N, C-alpha and C positions, 0 to 999 in steps of 0.2 A: 586728485581732489574732487574733480567734477564727478568722477565715477562713484566715489564714496558718497557724495552728496545725493546723487541719483538713487543709490541704494538706500540711503537713509530716508528718502522720501517714500519708499515702498513700505507703507505701514498697514495696508489693508490686506485682509486674507484673500487668497486667490479664489476666483470664481471657478465653477466646474468647467467652463469653457477653457479657461487658462490651463487647468490641469490636463484636460483632454488634448489641447494643443501640444503641451510638453510631452505627453505620452506619444503623440503622433510623430514628434521629432526624435524620439528615442531618448529623451531626457527623463530618466526614471531613477528611482531610488536603487542604489547599487552598493551593497556591502560585500566586499570580497571575503570578509571573515565568515559571513553566513555560508557562502559557497564552499569555503574551505572546511567549515564544520560538517557540512553534509558529506563531503568527500571522505573526511576522516571517519565519520560515523558509518558510512558505507563500507570503508575498508575494514573497520572493526567487525561489522556484520559478516563480511566475506571471510575474514580469518576465523571467526567463531563457527561459521556454518560450513564453509566449503574447503577449509585448509586441509582437513583429513582426506576428503575425497580427491582433491587435486594432488596431494602428496602420494596417495595410493596409485592414482592413474599414472602419474609421471614416473613413479618408482617401477611400476610394472613395465612401462615402455623402456626405461633404461635397463631394467633387469633382462628383458628379452633381447635388447640390443647387445648387451655385453655377453649374454649366454650364447648367442648365435653369431657372435662377431666373426667367427672363422668361416661361416657360410655366406656372409654378406659380400656381394660383389661390389668392388670399388672402382671398376673401370668406368670410362667416360659415359657409355650409354646407360649404365645402371645408377649412377649417382643422382640424376634428377628425380628418378622414381623414389630413391631412398629419402632424399630431402623432402619430397612431397608427402610421403607417408608419415615421416616424423613431424612435419609441419601440421598435418591434419590432426594427428593425435594430440599435439600440443594445443592447437586451437580448441579441440573438443574438451580438453581438460580445463582451460581457462575462459571459455566463451561466456558461461553464465556469470561467473564473478566479474569479468570485465564489463558485461552488459549492466550488472547492478551498479558498478562504479560510474558508468556513463549516466544511468538514470539518476543516481545521487547528485551528480554534477548538474544535470538539467533541473532537478527539483530544487537545488540551491538557488537557482535563478528564478524559476517559476514561482516559488513561494514569495518572492519579494515583489513581483509585478507580473501582470499578464504578458503573454507573448506579444512582441512588437516587431513589425517589419518596417524598418526605416533605414534609408541610405544617407541620411544627413551626416552621420558620423564618418562616412567614407569620403565626403567631399574634402578637397584640399583646403587646408587652413594655415595660412602663412604665420599666424600668431603662435602656432605650436612650435615653430622653429625659430621664433624670435629670441634673441639673447636676453632682452629685457623681460620678456614673458617667462623665459626659463628661470631667471633669477627670482621673479615674483612667485612662481610655483614652488621653487626650492625653499623659500622662506614663508610660505603661506600657512594658513591654519591647518589645511589638510595635510601638509608635509609634517607639521608638528604632531598632529594626531597619529599619523602613520609611524613616526618615530616612537611615540609613546606606546602604541600598540606593539611594536616590535620588542621594546624593552620588557613590557608586561608579559608577552608570550614567552620570551626567552627565560624570564625569571620564573614564571609559573611552571613551564615544562621542565626547566632545570631542577626546580624544587621537587616536582613529581618524580623525576628520574632518580634523584638522590634518595627520596623517601621510600621508593619501591625497590630500588636496586641494592641499597646498602644492606638491608637485612638478608638479601640473597647472595651476598658476596662469597660466603663460605661454600654454599652449594655449587656456585658457578666454578669456583676454584677446584672443587672436588671432581667436577666433570672431566678435568684433564687426566685424571687417574682412573675414571670409571668407564663403564660400558658406553660405547657410542650410541646405543639404542636409547639411552636416557637423555640424550641431548635434545632431540626434537620435542618430546613432551614438555620438558622444562622450558625450552625456548618458546613454544606455543603459549604456555601458561603465562610467562613473563610478558610476551608481546600483547596478549589480550589484556593483562592488567595495565600495561602502559597505555595502550590505546584507549581503554575505558577511562582512565584518569585524564588523559589528554582531551577526550571528548567532553568530559564534565567541565574541565577548566576552560576549554575553548567555547563552550556554550555561553559562559558568562561574558567572554570577550566579544563573541558574535552578537549577543543581545545588546550589549552596550554600544557596539559599533553601528548596528542597524539603527538604533534610536538616534545616534548622532548624525548618521548619514540622512535619515529621514528629516530630522529637524533642519539640517543644512539645506536639503533639497527644497523643503517647504518654504523656508525663508527666501530662497532664491526665486520662488514662484510668486512671492508677494507682489502686490500691485500698488501703484500710487493712485491718487485721486484722478489724475489725468488719464491713467491707463483704464480706470473704471469707466470714465466718461467716454473714452474712445471706443471701448468695447460695447458700451450701451448704444453708441451711435451706429456701430456696425451691425448690431443685432436688432435694434429697434428702429433704426433710422435717425438721421439728423433731425433734431427738433425744429430747426429753422426751415428745413425742406418740408417736413411734415406740416408745419404751420402754413407754408405757402400753398401746399397741395390742398389743405383743408379750405383755405381761402378761395382757391380756384373752384373747388367743388361747390362751395356755398354760392359763389357768383353764378355758376352754371345752373344750380338749383333755383336761384332767384329768377334768372331769365326764363327758365322753363315754366315756373309758376306764373309769372306775369303773362307769358304767352298763352297760358291755359285759362286765364280769368275770363275771356270772352265766352267760353263754353259754359260758365257757371249759370245756374238758375237764380242764385241769390248770394249776396255777401252779407254775413252776419258780423256785426261790429260792436265793440266797445268804443264809443265815439273817438277816443284819442289814442288808444293803445293796441287793441287787438282787431284783427280782421280775418275771417275764415270764409273762403269762397267754396260753395257747394254746387256740384253738378247733379241734376236730376232730370231724367226723362222717363216717359211712360215705359213700363216693362222692366225698369231697373229695380232690383230687390231693395236697395237702400241708397240714399244720397252718398256721393263720393266727394271727398275733399280734394280739390284741384289746386288750391293755393292757401297759404296761411302765413301770417307774419305779425310782427309787433312794431310799434313806433313807425320808423320811416318806411319800412316795407308795408306795413298796414295802410299807411297813407297812399302809397303807390298802388296797392290793390284797389282801394276805393276810387282812386283817380282813374284807373283803367276801367273799372266797372262803370263809372259815370260816363266815360267816353263811348262805351258800347251799350249804354242804356240797361245795365244790369241792376236790378233793384238792390238797394243797400238798406238793411234792416238793423236798427240799433237794439241789441239785446245783450247787455253786458254780462250777465251770469252765463248765458248760453255760449257767448263768444269765448269767454275764458275757459269754460268747461271743454268745448270742442277743441280749442287750441292745445289744451293739456292732454287730451285723450286720443286724438286722431292724427295720423300721419298723412302726408301728401300721397295721393293715389290710393288711399284706403277708404272703405266704407265707414260711416259713422257707427259707433257702438250702439247696441240695442237700447241702452238706458236713455239715449237721447232721441229715439225715434219720435216719441210723442211731441216733444218741444219743437223739433225740426219740422215735423209734419204740420204743426200749427203755423209755423213761419211760411213754409212753402204754400200751404193752403191760402194764407193771407195774401201772398204774392200773386197766386193764380187768380184770386178774386179781384185784385187790383187790375190785373191785365184784362180780365173780361169786362170790368167796368170801363176801362180806358178804351177798349175796342168799341163798346156801345156808343161811347160819346164821339 
């Protein structure tokens, strides 16, 4: 019941990471009917294309073997060579068709999913030999679908056999009284007809089974809201930890700015909300912001500036503009050069007047 409840909670479509993880584990869409269809289609192609050549080659080998049977040595030293020669001729006759069947079997799997190298399926799993698990698989949805597929295939193939063979019954019965040379052409023709019909019928079964297997696999990969949150935490980081790290960075930045205030030439403020500390020395191309802040941090900047006799100039528009456009350790933008130059010039004039007194 708990497992069903967990599955019922998986209502969200899987993410690409979830699908990639499933592929890495070897959990892929697999329809045996598609693989079977490719093998049958490959066999049909082999019969249509290579059956004549294979028959001719094998017939020539057997004809030569029978015609020269009296010359063939059958003693112990000669037998291995005879078997080797016959084996090589047999392999030469069936090598290309056999290779095509292998390629068809591989294509039946490759067309469903890309190549996967995974050893997870080889790991021991005690649940596979569990009696309860065996009964559960025996009466599962997959078992019911397999039974339905078997019935459909037997019905379709049986119907095809009857439909094709029944009209040919008289010709096949006549072969028992006819020339043996007529057997092979008729047999080849009937086999090609049967295989072609089976390929057409199995294409429908394979397509339906693949859609079912894909839907079943996709539903198995679905995620619950908790799965999505856990994956987000793994990929993007825990929001709680990220918040703490951000707080630590802000604290360090605040300490560094406060420590840099004594190097400032002037602190421009909006009396209660903004404070921007600017450093300027002869030779610098433009003043540099060494600290800025609002509210409590702005008050702290003004407090440190007062402790180190740094001039504090109230200019609300300029303070707000600088706070919005310049970052710490960056030079002020050119559009504020004139206003800042007037403030720094005013501060320098104050310092000269103070020194005279």
